[in-house]
C-alpha positions as CSV (number, residue, x, y, z in Angstrom):
1,M,24.3,86.7,-71.0
2,T,23.1,88.9,-68.2
3,W,21.3,87.2,-65.3
4,R,19.8,87.8,-62.0
5,L,18.4,85.8,-59.1
6,A,14.6,85.6,-58.8
7,K,13.5,88.4,-56.4
8,S,11.5,85.9,-54.3
9,L,14.7,84.0,-53.6
10,D,16.6,87.3,-52.7
11,K,13.7,87.8,-50.2
12,L,14.1,84.2,-48.9
13,R,17.9,84.7,-48.4
14,A,17.3,88.0,-46.7
15,E,14.8,86.5,-44.3
16,V,17.2,83.7,-43.4
17,N,20.1,86.2,-42.9
18,D,17.9,88.4,-40.7
19,L,17.0,85.4,-38.5
20,F,20.5,83.9,-38.5
21,P,23.0,86.7,-38.7
22,G,26.5,85.5,-38.9
23,R,25.5,82.1,-40.3
24,S,27.9,80.3,-42.6
25,K,27.4,80.9,-46.3
26,V,30.0,78.5,-47.5
27,S,27.5,76.4,-49.5
28,D,25.2,79.2,-50.5
29,G,24.7,79.4,-54.3
30,T,22.7,80.9,-57.1
31,I,24.1,80.7,-60.6
32,G,25.2,77.3,-61.7
33,D,28.8,76.4,-62.5
34,A,30.1,74.8,-65.7
35,A,28.8,71.4,-64.6
36,H,25.3,72.8,-64.1
37,A,25.4,74.4,-67.5
38,T,25.6,70.9,-69.1
39,R,22.3,69.7,-67.7
40,T,18.8,70.9,-66.8
41,S,19.1,72.9,-63.6
42,D,17.1,75.8,-62.1
43,H,20.6,77.2,-61.3
44,N,20.9,78.0,-65.0
45,P,19.2,81.3,-66.1
46,W,16.8,79.5,-68.5
47,V,13.8,81.6,-67.6
48,K,13.8,84.9,-69.5
49,D,12.6,88.4,-68.4
50,G,13.2,90.4,-71.5
51,T,16.9,89.8,-72.3
52,T,17.8,88.9,-68.7
53,G,18.1,85.3,-67.6
54,I,16.5,84.5,-64.3
55,V,18.0,82.0,-61.9
56,T,15.1,80.3,-60.2
57,A,17.1,78.3,-57.6
58,I,19.1,79.1,-54.5
59,D,21.1,77.0,-52.1
60,I,21.3,78.0,-48.4
61,T,24.0,76.5,-46.2
62,E,23.2,74.1,-43.5
63,D,25.4,75.5,-40.7
64,A,26.3,72.3,-38.9
65,E,29.9,73.4,-38.4
66,R,28.8,76.3,-36.3
67,G,26.4,74.2,-34.3
68,I,23.1,75.3,-36.0
69,P,22.3,72.6,-38.5
70,E,18.6,73.3,-37.8
71,I,18.7,76.3,-40.2
72,A,18.1,74.0,-43.2
73,D,15.6,71.8,-41.3
74,F,13.7,75.0,-40.2
75,I,13.6,76.3,-43.8
76,V,12.3,72.9,-45.2
77,S,9.7,72.4,-42.5
78,T,8.4,76.0,-42.7
79,L,8.1,76.0,-46.5
80,V,6.6,72.5,-46.6
81,E,4.1,73.4,-43.9
82,R,3.1,76.7,-45.6
83,R,2.9,75.1,-49.1
84,D,4.0,78.4,-50.6
85,P,2.7,78.6,-54.2
86,R,6.1,80.0,-55.3
87,V,7.9,76.8,-54.5
88,K,8.5,74.4,-57.3
89,Y,10.5,71.9,-55.2
90,I,12.9,71.7,-52.2
91,I,15.9,69.3,-51.9
92,H,17.7,68.5,-48.7
93,E,19.6,65.5,-47.3
94,G,18.8,63.2,-50.2
95,R,15.0,64.0,-50.1
96,I,12.8,66.1,-52.4
97,W,9.5,67.8,-51.7
98,R,7.6,68.8,-54.8
99,S,4.8,71.3,-54.9
100,Y,3.1,69.1,-57.5
101,D,1.9,65.5,-57.7
102,K,4.1,62.8,-59.3
103,P,2.7,59.3,-60.0
104,G,2.4,57.7,-56.6
105,I,3.8,60.7,-54.8
106,P,1.4,63.4,-53.6
107,A,2.5,67.0,-53.6
108,W,4.5,68.2,-50.6
109,T,5.4,64.6,-49.7
110,S,9.1,63.8,-48.9
111,A,10.5,61.4,-51.5
112,P,14.0,60.1,-52.2
113,Y,16.1,62.4,-54.4
114,T,18.2,60.6,-57.0
115,G,20.2,63.4,-58.5
116,T,24.0,63.6,-58.4
117,N,24.1,66.0,-55.4
118,G,22.0,64.9,-52.4
119,H,22.2,68.5,-51.0
120,F,23.6,67.4,-47.6
121,K,25.5,70.7,-47.0
122,H,22.7,73.0,-48.0
123,V,19.0,73.2,-48.7
124,H,18.0,73.8,-52.3
125,V,14.9,75.8,-53.1
126,S,13.5,76.2,-56.7
127,V,10.7,78.5,-57.5
128,Q,8.0,78.4,-60.3
129,P,9.0,79.9,-63.6
130,E,6.1,82.4,-63.8
131,K,7.2,86.0,-63.1
132,V,4.3,86.6,-60.7
133,R,5.7,83.8,-58.6
134,Y,9.5,84.1,-59.1
135,D,9.5,87.9,-58.5
136,S,7.0,88.0,-55.7
137,L,8.2,89.9,-52.7
138,D,5.7,88.4,-50.3
139,S,7.2,87.1,-47.0
140,W,8.2,83.5,-46.8
141,G,6.9,83.3,-43.3
142,L,10.2,82.4,-41.7
143,E,10.1,85.2,-39.1
144,A,6.5,84.4,-38.1
145,A,7.3,80.7,-37.8
146,F,10.4,81.6,-35.7
147,R,8.4,84.0,-33.5
148,E,5.8,81.3,-33.0
149,A,8.5,78.9,-32.0
150,M,9.7,81.4,-29.4
151,A,6.2,82.1,-28.1
152,P,5.2,81.7,-24.4
153,K,6.1,78.3,-23.0
154,A,2.9,76.3,-23.5
155,T,2.7,77.4,-27.1
156,R,6.5,77.2,-27.5
157,V,6.7,73.6,-26.3
158,T,3.9,72.6,-28.6
159,R,5.5,74.4,-31.5
160,A,8.9,73.0,-30.7
161,R,7.4,69.5,-30.7
162,E,5.7,70.1,-34.1
163,L,8.9,71.5,-35.6
164,L,11.1,68.7,-34.2
165,T,8.6,66.1,-35.4
166,A,8.6,67.7,-38.9
167,A,12.4,67.8,-38.9
168,L,12.5,64.1,-37.8
169,K,10.3,63.2,-40.8
170,A,12.4,65.4,-43.1
171,T,15.8,64.0,-42.3
172,T,17.4,60.7,-43.3
173,N,20.6,61.4,-41.3
174,T,20.9,58.9,-38.4
175,T,23.0,61.2,-36.2
176,R,20.5,64.1,-36.7
177,K,17.6,61.7,-36.0
178,T,19.2,60.7,-32.7
179,R,19.7,64.4,-31.8
180,I,16.1,65.3,-32.7
181,R,14.7,62.4,-30.8
182,A,16.8,63.5,-27.7
183,G,15.3,67.0,-28.2
184,L,11.8,65.6,-28.3
185,A,12.4,63.5,-25.2
186,A,13.7,66.5,-23.3
187,L,10.6,68.6,-23.9
188,P,8.2,68.8,-21.0
189,K,5.4,66.3,-21.1
190,R,2.0,67.5,-22.3
């Protein structure tokens, strides 16, 4: 079967690569392996566009080995904050953010992820199976969020506090929580 990655996810990967050139891609992934093929996974090309299967999920490496683990946290916090209608769900560090309500769990709320892979080395982004969503070439807003984070100091400090606070809520990793809290404590007081 021929397959391709959803164009919106190509766009997401390109935006990440533009912002973080030289980042590690060791855990990047699109098409599922043999293990994925035995179960329901958006890494399988189950969505059809004519005779071509569409992979509606991508994994983007958390680059902790190179000292920039914030890539994944930045992606998660930006996509959750923007509530992009293309997103089906996001998984990272044993947590899942769904774009839809589940009983007792409102949309875009962090919840425990109970799948076999907690996605601790990468962030997983799945998009909706409708062509208008999965092939949308609209910006994911990563560059704008990054520019905002680098804005003049007063705005930059406020934005850094917001992003670090969102990252603190998004992570369950104790070491990362300690680093994020230290970063928050180091920011100038309001």
